[in-house]
PDB file as gemmi writes it, atoms N, CA and C in Angstrom:
CRYST1    1.000    1.000    1.000  90.00  90.00  90.00 P 1                      
ATOM      1  N   MET A   1      82.034 104.606  75.096  1.00  0.00           N  
ATOM      2  CA  MET A   1      82.095 103.602  75.859  1.00  0.00           C  
ATOM      3  C   MET A   1      80.440 103.173  76.340  1.00  0.00           C  
ATOM      4  N   PHE A   2      79.109 103.877  75.402  1.00  0.00           N  
ATOM      5  CA  PHE A   2      78.006 103.354  75.818  1.00  0.00           C  
ATOM      6  C   PHE A   2      77.630 104.231  74.434  1.00  0.00           C  
ATOM      7  N   CYS A   3      76.289 103.060  73.974  1.00  0.00           N  
ATOM      8  CA  CYS A   3      76.172 103.583  72.629  1.00  0.00           C  
ATOM      9  C   CYS A   3      74.578 103.874  72.601  1.00  0.00           C  
ATOM     10  N   SER A   4      74.283 104.295  71.358  1.00  0.00           N  
ATOM     11  CA  SER A   4      72.811 104.091  71.372  1.00  0.00           C  
ATOM     12  C   SER A   4      72.169 102.884  70.657  1.00  0.00           C  
ATOM     13  N   TYR A   5      70.179 102.751  70.995  1.00  0.00           N  
ATOM     14  CA  TYR A   5      70.191 102.062  70.186  1.00  0.00           C  
ATOM     15  C   TYR A   5      70.612 101.456  68.926  1.00  0.00           C  
ATOM     16  N   GLU A   6      70.778 102.494  67.950  1.00  0.00           N  
ATOM     17  CA  GLU A   6      71.536 102.475  66.732  1.00  0.00           C  
ATOM     18  C   GLU A   6      72.606 101.844  66.345  1.00  0.00           C  
ATOM     19  N   GLY A   7      73.060 101.929  67.808  1.00  0.00           N  
ATOM     20  CA  GLY A   7      75.098 101.809  67.524  1.00  0.00           C  
ATOM     21  C   GLY A   7      75.637 102.869  67.748  1.00  0.00           C  
ATOM     22  N   GLN A   8      75.416 104.218  67.846  1.00  0.00           N  
ATOM     23  CA  GLN A   8      76.181 105.327  67.573  1.00  0.00           C  
ATOM     24  C   GLN A   8      76.758 105.303  68.962  1.00  0.00           C  
ATOM     25  N   PRO A   9      77.814 106.563  69.095  1.00  0.00           N  
ATOM     26  CA  PRO A   9      78.242 106.611  70.660  1.00  0.00           C  
ATOM     27  C   PRO A   9      77.037 108.076  71.142  1.00  0.00           C  
ATOM     28  N   LEU A  10      77.227 107.878  72.076  1.00  0.00           N  
ATOM     29  CA  LEU A  10      75.898 109.142  72.993  1.00  0.00           C  
ATOM     30  C   LEU A  10      76.603 110.314  72.753  1.00  0.00           C  
ATOM     31  N   ASN A  11      75.802 111.023  72.558  1.00  0.00           N  
ATOM     32  CA  ASN A  11      76.374 112.647  72.687  1.00  0.00           C  
ATOM     33  C   ASN A  11      75.626 113.014  74.157  1.00  0.00           C  
ATOM     34  N   ARG A  12      75.917 114.282  74.622  1.00  0.00           N  
ATOM     35  CA  ARG A  12      75.233 115.235  75.604  1.00  0.00           C  
ATOM     36  C   ARG A  12      74.190 115.122  75.586  1.00  0.00           C  
ATOM     37  N   HIS A  13      73.451 115.554  74.234  1.00  0.00           N  
ATOM     38  CA  HIS A  13      72.068 115.717  74.594  1.00  0.00           C  
ATOM     39  C   HIS A  13      71.071 114.580  74.757  1.00  0.00           C  
ATOM     40  N   THR A  14      71.891 113.569  74.398  1.00  0.00           N  
ATOM     41  CA  THR A  14      71.047 112.078  74.567  1.00  0.00           C  
ATOM     42  C   THR A  14      71.122 111.635  75.922  1.00  0.00           C  
ATOM     43  N   TRP A  15      72.469 111.812  77.067  1.00  0.00           N  
ATOM     44  CA  TRP A  15      72.430 111.543  78.311  1.00  0.00           C  
ATOM     45  C   TRP A  15      71.425 112.719  78.917  1.00  0.00           C  
ATOM     46  N   GLY A  16      71.479 113.945  78.303  1.00  0.00           N  
ATOM     47  CA  GLY A  16      70.622 114.688  79.261  1.00  0.00           C  
ATOM     48  C   GLY A  16      69.335 114.097  78.890  1.00  0.00           C  
ATOM     49  N   ASP A  17      68.832 114.035  77.460  1.00  0.00           N  
ATOM     50  CA  ASP A  17      67.435 113.220  77.772  1.00  0.00           C  
ATOM     51  C   ASP A  17      66.990 112.465  78.170  1.00  0.00           C  
ATOM     52  N   TRP A  18      67.678 111.263  78.767  1.00  0.00           N  
ATOM     53  CA  TRP A  18      67.700 109.755  79.229  1.00  0.00           C  
ATOM     54  C   TRP A  18      67.532 110.212  80.930  1.00  0.00           C  
ATOM     55  N   ILE A  19      68.381 110.988  81.152  1.00  0.00           N  
ATOM     56  CA  ILE A  19      68.882 111.130  82.694  1.00  0.00           C  
ATOM     57  C   ILE A  19      66.984 112.231  83.139  1.00  0.00           C  
ATOM     58  N   GLU A  20      66.470 113.150  81.903  1.00  0.00           N  
ATOM     59  CA  GLU A  20      65.197 113.611  82.348  1.00  0.00           C  
ATOM     60  C   GLU A  20      64.307 112.700  81.881  1.00  0.00           C  
ATOM     61  N   ILE A  21      64.306 111.237  81.764  1.00  0.00           N  
ATOM     62  CA  ILE A  21      63.233 110.821  81.771  1.00  0.00           C  
ATOM     63  C   ILE A  21      63.394 110.314  82.940  1.00  0.00           C  
ATOM     64  N   TYR A  22      64.361 109.463  83.141  1.00  0.00           N  
ATOM     65  CA  TYR A  22      64.283 108.567  84.528  1.00  0.00           C  
ATOM     66  C   TYR A  22      64.354 109.301  85.990  1.00  0.00           C  
ATOM     67  N   CYS A  23      64.629 110.441  85.778  1.00  0.00           N  
ATOM     68  CA  CYS A  23      64.534 111.539  87.113  1.00  0.00           C  
ATOM     69  C   CYS A  23      62.955 112.040  87.074  1.00  0.00           C  
ATOM     70  N   LYS A  24      62.136 111.785  85.977  1.00  0.00           N  
ATOM     71  CA  LYS A  24      60.800 112.163  85.877  1.00  0.00           C  
ATOM     72  C   LYS A  24      59.862 111.140  86.748  1.00  0.00           C  
ATOM     73  N   LYS A  25      60.620 109.680  86.556  1.00  0.00           N  
ATOM     74  CA  LYS A  25      60.097 109.037  86.984  1.00  0.00           C  
ATOM     75  C   LYS A  25      60.462 108.378  88.649  1.00  0.00           C  
ATOM     76  N   MET A  26      61.895 108.544  88.760  1.00  0.00           N  
ATOM     77  CA  MET A  26      61.969 108.820  90.162  1.00  0.00           C  
ATOM     78  C   MET A  26      61.606 110.019  91.235  1.00  0.00           C  
ATOM     79  N   ARG A  27      61.243 110.830  90.682  1.00  0.00           N  
ATOM     80  CA  ARG A  27      60.718 112.430  90.942  1.00  0.00           C  
ATOM     81  C   ARG A  27      61.897 112.764  91.413  1.00  0.00           C  
ATOM     82  N   THR A  28      62.935 112.949  90.548  1.00  0.00           N  
ATOM     83  CA  THR A  28      64.185 113.812  91.564  1.00  0.00           C  
ATOM     84  C   THR A  28      64.531 114.187  90.457  1.00  0.00           C  
ATOM     85  N   ARG A  29      65.809 115.285  91.164  1.00  0.00           N  
ATOM     86  CA  ARG A  29      66.460 115.843  89.714  1.00  0.00           C  
ATOM     87  C   ARG A  29      67.694 115.627  89.620  1.00  0.00           C  
ATOM     88  N   ILE A  30      68.682 115.096  88.824  1.00  0.00           N  
ATOM     89  CA  ILE A  30      70.205 114.745  89.052  1.00  0.00           C  
ATOM     90  C   ILE A  30      70.303 115.874  87.166  1.00  0.00           C  
ATOM     91  N   ARG A  31      71.562 116.464  87.524  1.00  0.00           N  
ATOM     92  CA  ARG A  31      71.629 116.716  86.010  1.00  0.00           C  
ATOM     93  C   ARG A  31      73.093 116.115  85.919  1.00  0.00           C  
ATOM     94  N   PRO A  32      73.635 116.092  84.392  1.00  0.00           N  
ATOM     95  CA  PRO A  32      74.611 115.246  83.823  1.00  0.00           C  
ATOM     96  C   PRO A  32      75.861 115.934  84.706  1.00  0.00           C  
ATOM     97  N   TYR A  33      75.675 117.019  85.192  1.00  0.00           N  
ATOM     98  CA  TYR A  33      76.940 117.472  85.224  1.00  0.00           C  
ATOM     99  C   TYR A  33      77.002 116.787  87.073  1.00  0.00           C  
ATOM    100  N   ASP A  34      75.908 116.150  87.688  1.00  0.00           N  
ATOM    101  CA  ASP A  34      76.144 115.480  88.466  1.00  0.00           C  
ATOM    102  C   ASP A  34      76.696 114.429  88.826  1.00  0.00           C  
ATOM    103  N   LEU A  35      76.593 113.932  87.643  1.00  0.00           N  
ATOM    104  CA  LEU A  35      77.075 112.637  87.469  1.00  0.00           C  
ATOM    105  C   LEU A  35      78.485 112.457  87.136  1.00  0.00           C  
ATOM    106  N   ARG A  36      78.867 113.447  86.539  1.00  0.00           N  
ATOM    107  CA  ARG A  36      80.527 113.688  85.987  1.00  0.00           C  
ATOM    108  C   ARG A  36      81.399 114.566  87.633  1.00  0.00           C  
ATOM    109  N   HIS A  37      80.641 115.089  88.142  1.00  0.00           N  
ATOM    110  CA  HIS A  37      81.411 115.511  89.500  1.00  0.00           C  
ATOM    111  C   HIS A  37      81.355 114.459  90.497  1.00  0.00           C  
ATOM    112  N   VAL A  38      80.523 113.405  90.999  1.00  0.00           N  
ATOM    113  CA  VAL A  38      80.380 112.215  91.504  1.00  0.00           C  
ATOM    114  C   VAL A  38      81.299 111.379  90.937  1.00  0.00           C  
ATOM    115  N   PHE A  39      81.550 111.159  89.755  1.00  0.00           N  
ATOM    116  CA  PHE A  39      82.968 109.864  89.003  1.00  0.00           C  
ATOM    117  C   PHE A  39      83.884 110.716  89.522  1.00  0.00           C  
ATOM    118  N   ALA A  40      84.020 112.028  88.744  1.00  0.00           N  
ATOM    119  CA  ALA A  40      85.471 112.806  89.564  1.00  0.00           C  
ATOM    120  C   ALA A  40      85.944 112.258  90.866  1.00  0.00           C  
ATOM    121  N   LEU A  41      85.098 112.656  91.822  1.00  0.00           N  
ATOM    122  CA  LEU A  41      85.248 112.413  93.422  1.00  0.00           C  
ATOM    123  C   LEU A  41      85.822 111.025  93.629  1.00  0.00           C  
ATOM    124  N   GLU A  42      84.714 110.172  93.415  1.00  0.00           N  
ATOM    125  CA  GLU A  42      84.673 108.114  93.397  1.00  0.00           C  
ATOM    126  C   GLU A  42      86.551 108.362  92.831  1.00  0.00           C  
ATOM    127  N   PHE A  43      86.506 108.639  91.589  1.00  0.00           N  
ATOM    128  CA  PHE A  43      87.792 108.278  90.725  1.00  0.00           C  
ATOM    129  C   PHE A  43      89.307 108.544  91.536  1.00  0.00           C  
ATOM    130  N   LEU A  44      89.232 109.820  92.153  1.00  0.00           N  
ATOM    131  CA  LEU A  44      90.444 110.592  92.970  1.00  0.00           C  
ATOM    132  C   LEU A  44      89.923 109.735  94.346  1.00  0.00           C  
ATOM    133  N   ARG A  45      88.594 109.531  94.680  1.00  0.00           N  
ATOM    134  CA  ARG A  45      89.162 108.922  96.111  1.00  0.00           C  
ATOM    135  C   ARG A  45      89.281 107.350  95.964  1.00  0.00           C  
ATOM    136  N   ASN A  46      88.878 106.485  94.761  1.00  0.00           N  
ATOM    137  CA  ASN A  46      89.590 105.123  94.793  1.00  0.00           C  
ATOM    138  C   ASN A  46      90.935 105.108  94.302  1.00  0.00           C  
ATOM    139  N   GLY A  47      91.544 106.212  94.589  1.00  0.00           N  
ATOM    140  CA  GLY A  47      93.317 105.493  94.146  1.00  0.00           C  
ATOM    141  C   GLY A  47      93.565 106.801  92.806  1.00  0.00           C  
ATOM    142  N   ALA A  48      92.783 107.050  91.428  1.00  0.00           N  
ATOM    143  CA  ALA A  48      93.389 107.553  90.914  1.00  0.00           C  
ATOM    144  C   ALA A  48      94.237 108.786  91.100  1.00  0.00           C  
ATOM    145  N   ASN A  49      95.240 108.824  90.158  1.00  0.00           N  
ATOM    146  CA  ASN A  49      96.317 110.586  90.297  1.00  0.00           C  
ATOM    147  C   ASN A  49      95.335 111.280  89.402  1.00  0.00           C  
ATOM    148  N   ALA A  50      95.626 112.849  89.821  1.00  0.00           N  
ATOM    149  CA  ALA A  50      94.949 113.885  89.064  1.00  0.00           C  
ATOM    150  C   ALA A  50      95.245 113.860  87.789  1.00  0.00           C  
ATOM    151  N   PHE A  51      96.482 113.523  87.147  1.00  0.00           N  
ATOM    152  CA  PHE A  51      96.706 113.478  85.834  1.00  0.00           C  
ATOM    153  C   PHE A  51      95.866 112.543  85.221  1.00  0.00           C  
ATOM    154  N   THR A  52      95.874 111.621  85.669  1.00  0.00           N  
ATOM    155  CA  THR A  52      95.024 110.683  84.596  1.00  0.00           C  
ATOM    156  C   THR A  52      93.205 110.908  85.091  1.00  0.00           C  
ATOM    157  N   ALA A  53      93.051 111.425  86.291  1.00  0.00           N  
ATOM    158  CA  ALA A  53      91.580 112.288  86.190  1.00  0.00           C  
ATOM    159  C   ALA A  53      91.520 113.111  85.555  1.00  0.00           C  
ATOM    160  N   GLN A  54      92.455 114.391  85.256  1.00  0.00           N  
ATOM    161  CA  GLN A  54      92.565 115.452  84.549  1.00  0.00           C  
ATOM    162  C   GLN A  54      92.123 114.454  83.057  1.00  0.00           C  
ATOM    163  N   ARG A  55      92.746 113.729  82.368  1.00  0.00           N  
ATOM    164  CA  ARG A  55      92.574 113.000  81.143  1.00  0.00           C  
ATOM    165  C   ARG A  55      90.958 112.472  80.704  1.00  0.00           C  
ATOM    166  N   ALA A  56      90.721 111.936  81.550  1.00  0.00           N  
ATOM    167  CA  ALA A  56      89.431 111.161  81.622  1.00  0.00           C  
ATOM    168  C   ALA A  56      88.804 112.034  81.819  1.00  0.00           C  
ATOM    169  N   LEU A  57      88.883 112.957  82.300  1.00  0.00           N  
ATOM    170  CA  LEU A  57      87.598 114.476  82.369  1.00  0.00           C  
ATOM    171  C   LEU A  57      87.903 115.119  81.420  1.00  0.00           C  
ATOM    172  N   GLY A  58      88.804 115.033  80.526  1.00  0.00           N  
ATOM    173  CA  GLY A  58      88.581 115.823  79.636  1.00  0.00           C  
ATOM    174  C   GLY A  58      88.975 117.221  79.648  1.00  0.00           C  
ATOM    175  N   HIS A  59      89.535 117.612  81.373  1.00  0.00           N  
ATOM    176  CA  HIS A  59      90.108 119.040  81.467  1.00  0.00           C  
ATOM    177  C   HIS A  59      91.330 119.279  80.411  1.00  0.00           C  
ATOM    178  N   SER A  60      91.100 120.832  79.800  1.00  0.00           N  
ATOM    179  CA  SER A  60      92.782 121.296  79.144  1.00  0.00           C  
ATOM    180  C   SER A  60      93.404 121.415  79.855  1.00  0.00           C  
ATOM    181  N   THR A  61      93.415 122.186  81.222  1.00  0.00           N  
ATOM    182  CA  THR A  61      94.209 122.324  82.147  1.00  0.00           C  
ATOM    183  C   THR A  61      93.611 121.887  83.545  1.00  0.00           C  
ATOM    184  N   MET A  62      94.683 121.737  84.489  1.00  0.00           N  
ATOM    185  CA  MET A  62      95.059 121.638  85.539  1.00  0.00           C  
ATOM    186  C   MET A  62      93.984 122.376  86.959  1.00  0.00           C  
ATOM    187  N   GLU A  63      93.288 123.221  86.488  1.00  0.00           N  
ATOM    188  CA  GLU A  63      92.672 124.085  87.467  1.00  0.00           C  
ATOM    189  C   GLU A  63      91.286 123.326  87.517  1.00  0.00           C  
ATOM    190  N   MET A  64      90.902 122.815  87.048  1.00  0.00           N  
ATOM    191  CA  MET A  64      89.019 122.684  87.298  1.00  0.00           C  
ATOM    192  C   MET A  64      89.862 121.168  88.006  1.00  0.00           C  
ATOM    193  N   THR A  65      90.405 120.176  87.689  1.00  0.00           N  
ATOM    194  CA  THR A  65      91.072 119.075  88.203  1.00  0.00           C  
ATOM    195  C   THR A  65      90.975 119.502  89.707  1.00  0.00           C  
ATOM    196  N   ARG A  66      92.202 120.441  89.496  1.00  0.00           N  
ATOM    197  CA  ARG A  66      92.623 121.073  91.262  1.00  0.00           C  
ATOM    198  C   ARG A  66      91.588 121.331  92.057  1.00  0.00           C  
ATOM    199  N   ARG A  67      90.525 121.382  91.684  1.00  0.00           N  
ATOM    200  CA  ARG A  67      89.251 121.426  92.694  1.00  0.00           C  
ATOM    201  C   ARG A  67      88.663 120.478  93.144  1.00  0.00           C  
ATOM    202  N   TYR A  68      88.433 119.333  92.388  1.00  0.00           N  
ATOM    203  CA  TYR A  68      88.267 117.942  92.896  1.00  0.00           C  
ATOM    204  C   TYR A  68      89.253 117.064  93.812  1.00  0.00           C  
ATOM    205  N   VAL A  69      90.608 117.170  93.490  1.00  0.00           N  
ATOM    206  CA  VAL A  69      91.566 116.966  94.387  1.00  0.00           C  
ATOM    207  C   VAL A  69      91.568 117.739  95.779  1.00  0.00           C  
ATOM    208  N   ALA A  70      91.293 119.209  95.610  1.00  0.00           N  
ATOM    209  CA  ALA A  70      91.017 119.483  97.090  1.00  0.00           C  
ATOM    210  C   ALA A  70      90.116 119.294  98.199  1.00  0.00           C  
ATOM    211  N   LEU A  71      88.937 118.409  96.847  1.00  0.00           N  
ATOM    212  CA  LEU A  71      87.619 117.725  97.927  1.00  0.00           C  
ATOM    213  C   LEU A  71      88.171 116.976  98.718  1.00  0.00           C  
ATOM    214  N   VAL A  72      88.537 115.678  97.763  1.00  0.00           N  
ATOM    215  CA  VAL A  72      89.388 114.959  98.206  1.00  0.00           C  
ATOM    216  C   VAL A  72      90.597 114.775  99.058  1.00  0.00           C  
ATOM    217  N   ASN A  73      90.756 115.959  99.093  1.00  0.00           N  
ATOM    218  CA  ASN A  73      92.211 116.069 100.135  1.00  0.00           C  
ATOM    219  C   ASN A  73      91.339 116.572 101.545  1.00  0.00           C  
ATOM    220  N   ASP A  74      90.225 116.882 101.526  1.00  0.00           N  
ATOM    221  CA  ASP A  74      89.363 117.614 102.263  1.00  0.00           C  
ATOM    222  C   ASP A  74      89.134 116.447 103.035  1.00  0.00           C  
ATOM    223  N   ASP A  75      88.588 115.580 102.508  1.00  0.00           N  
ATOM    224  CA  ASP A  75      88.058 114.020 102.772  1.00  0.00           C  
ATOM    225  C   ASP A  75      89.156 112.926 103.427  1.00  0.00           C  
ATOM    226  N   LEU A  76      89.998 113.544 103.334  1.00  0.00           N  
ATOM    227  CA  LEU A  76      91.198 112.372 104.039  1.00  0.00           C  
ATOM    228  C   LEU A  76      91.778 113.368 105.191  1.00  0.00           C  
ATOM    229  N   LYS A  77      91.753 114.859 105.455  1.00  0.00           N  
ATOM    230  CA  LYS A  77      91.717 115.002 106.604  1.00  0.00           C  
ATOM    231  C   LYS A  77      90.431 114.809 107.691  1.00  0.00           C  
ATOM    232  N   THR A  78      89.318 114.447 107.153  1.00  0.00           N  
ATOM    233  CA  THR A  78      88.418 114.370 107.785  1.00  0.00           C  
ATOM    234  C   THR A  78      88.217 112.839 108.273  1.00  0.00           C  
ATOM    235  N   GLU A  79      88.500 112.176 107.583  1.00  0.00           N  
ATOM    236  CA  GLU A  79      88.975 110.315 108.008  1.00  0.00           C  
ATOM    237  C   GLU A  79      90.065 109.984 108.603  1.00  0.00           C  
ATOM    238  N   HIS A  80      91.062 110.934 108.558  1.00  0.00           N  
ATOM    239  CA  HIS A  80      92.256 110.753 109.263  1.00  0.00           C  
ATOM    240  C   HIS A  80      92.195 111.109 110.746  1.00  0.00           C  
ATOM    241  N   ALA A  81      91.458 112.335 110.698  1.00  0.00           N  
ATOM    242  CA  ALA A  81      91.041 113.033 112.544  1.00  0.00           C  
ATOM    243  C   ALA A  81      89.995 112.099 112.849  1.00  0.00           C  
ATOM    244  N   LYS A  82      89.136 111.271 112.089  1.00  0.00           N  
ATOM    245  CA  LYS A  82      88.487 110.336 112.970  1.00  0.00           C  
ATOM    246  C   LYS A  82      88.733 108.861 113.164  1.00  0.00           C  
ATOM    247  N   ALA A  83      90.192 108.445 112.673  1.00  0.00           N  
ATOM    248  CA  ALA A  83      90.995 107.498 112.783  1.00  0.00           C  
ATOM    249  C   ALA A  83      92.110 107.001 113.127  1.00  0.00           C  
ATOM    250  N   SER A  84      92.481 108.695 113.314  1.00  0.00           N  
ATOM    251  CA  SER A  84      94.560 108.293 113.185  1.00  0.00           C  
ATOM    252  C   SER A  84      94.797 107.930 114.637  1.00  0.00           C  
ATOM    253  N   PRO A  85      95.673 106.788 114.444  1.00  0.00           N  
ATOM    254  CA  PRO A  85      96.298 105.856 115.972  1.00  0.00           C  
ATOM    255  C   PRO A  85      96.638 107.071 116.710  1.00  0.00           C  
ATOM    256  N   VAL A  86      97.467 108.183 115.833  1.00  0.00           N  
ATOM    257  CA  VAL A  86      97.994 109.384 116.965  1.00  0.00           C  
ATOM    258  C   VAL A  86      97.388 109.807 117.704  1.00  0.00           C  
ATOM    259  N   ASP A  87      96.036 110.482 116.970  1.00  0.00           N  
ATOM    260  CA  ASP A  87      95.041 111.234 117.666  1.00  0.00           C  
ATOM    261  C   ASP A  87      94.325 109.880 118.732  1.00  0.00           C  
ATOM    262  N   ARG A  88      94.116 109.326 118.872  1.00  0.00           N  
ATOM    263  CA  ARG A  88      93.524 108.183 119.739  1.00  0.00           C  
ATOM    264  C   ARG A  88      94.550 107.967 121.267  1.00  0.00           C  
ATOM    265  N   LEU A  89      96.109 107.836 120.403  1.00  0.00           N  
ATOM    266  CA  LEU A  89      96.752 107.697 121.678  1.00  0.00           C  
ATOM    267  C   LEU A  89      96.761 109.214 122.126  1.00  0.00           C  
ATOM    268  N   ILE A  90      96.610 110.094 121.603  1.00  0.00           N  
ATOM    269  CA  ILE A  90      96.933 111.296 122.493  1.00  0.00           C  
ATOM    270  C   ILE A  90      95.991 111.849 123.533  1.00  0.00           C  
ATOM    271  N   LYS A  91      94.319 111.323 123.125  1.00  0.00           N  
ATOM    272  CA  LYS A  91      93.191 110.925 123.744  1.00  0.00           C  
ATOM    273  C   LYS A  91      93.173 110.385 125.091  1.00  0.00           C  
ATOM    274  N   SER A  92      94.015 109.299 124.082  1.00  0.00           N  
ATOM    275  CA  SER A  92      93.566 108.532 125.796  1.00  0.00           C  
ATOM    276  C   SER A  92      94.326 109.127 126.707  1.00  0.00           C  
ATOM    277  N   THR A  93      95.741 109.519 126.397  1.00  0.00           N  
ATOM    278  CA  THR A  93      96.740 109.862 127.550  1.00  0.00           C  
ATOM    279  C   THR A  93      96.644 110.910 128.308  1.00  0.00           C  
ATOM    280  N   LYS A  94      94.866 112.035 127.501  1.00  0.00           N  
ATOM    281  CA  LYS A  94      94.873 112.835 128.650  1.00  0.00           C  
ATOM    282  C   LYS A  94      93.898 112.619 129.466  1.00  0.00           C  
ATOM    283  N   ALA A  95      93.197 111.731 128.895  1.00  0.00           N  
ATOM    284  CA  ALA A  95      92.123 110.759 129.960  1.00  0.00           C  
ATOM    285  C   ALA A  95      92.655 110.147 130.896  1.00  0.00           C  
ATOM    286  N   LYS A  96      93.835 109.486 130.851  1.00  0.00           N  
ATOM    287  CA  LYS A  96      94.049 109.108 131.967  1.00  0.00           C  
ATOM    288  C   LYS A  96      94.565 110.261 132.758  1.00  0.00           C  
ATOM    289  N   ARG A  97      95.506 111.519 132.263  1.00  0.00           N  
ATOM    290  CA  ARG A  97      95.819 112.313 132.914  1.00  0.00           C  
ATOM    291  C   ARG A  97      94.801 112.751 133.715  1.00  0.00           C  
ATOM    292  N   ASN A  98      93.671 113.215 132.887  1.00  0.00           N  
ATOM    293  CA  ASN A  98      92.386 113.963 134.079  1.00  0.00           C  
ATOM    294  C   ASN A  98      92.068 112.933 135.025  1.00  0.00           C  
ATOM    295  N   THR A  99      91.805 111.497 135.379  1.00  0.00           N  
ATOM    296  CA  THR A  99      91.201 110.862 135.957  1.00  0.00           C  
ATOM    297  C   THR A  99      92.340 110.354 137.502  1.00  0.00           C  
ATOM    298  N   LYS A 100      93.564 111.181 136.919  1.00  0.00           N  
ATOM    299  CA  LYS A 100      94.144 110.401 138.003  1.00  0.00           C  
ATOM    300  C   LYS A 100      94.283 111.822 139.080  1.00  0.00           C  
ATOM    301  N   ILE A 101      93.630 112.976 138.523  1.00  0.00           N  
ATOM    302  CA  ILE A 101      93.444 114.509 139.240  1.00  0.00           C  
ATOM    303  C   ILE A 101      92.315 114.279 140.451  1.00  0.00           C  
TER     304      ILE A 101                                                      
END                                                                             
């Protein structure tokens, strides 16, 4: 996907070196793993299925991918609780009952 100045594929050491240089300039700390983690979560949040994520991340088993899917499912539960029309209807009904008393 990305290549070095010489046109060769980037390896993990090159990535690590570049990230270290940019982090020093920004006075922050980001590890290559952090970028991989964010990619996995955003990939799944944007609709990729778990099997595609497993292949994209290079996981040999579904076990590690399952951890990312669990985090995304927690996101879904949180967002559902905030935006559920059913929950809003129940809250509205309870509020009406409480005002009649």
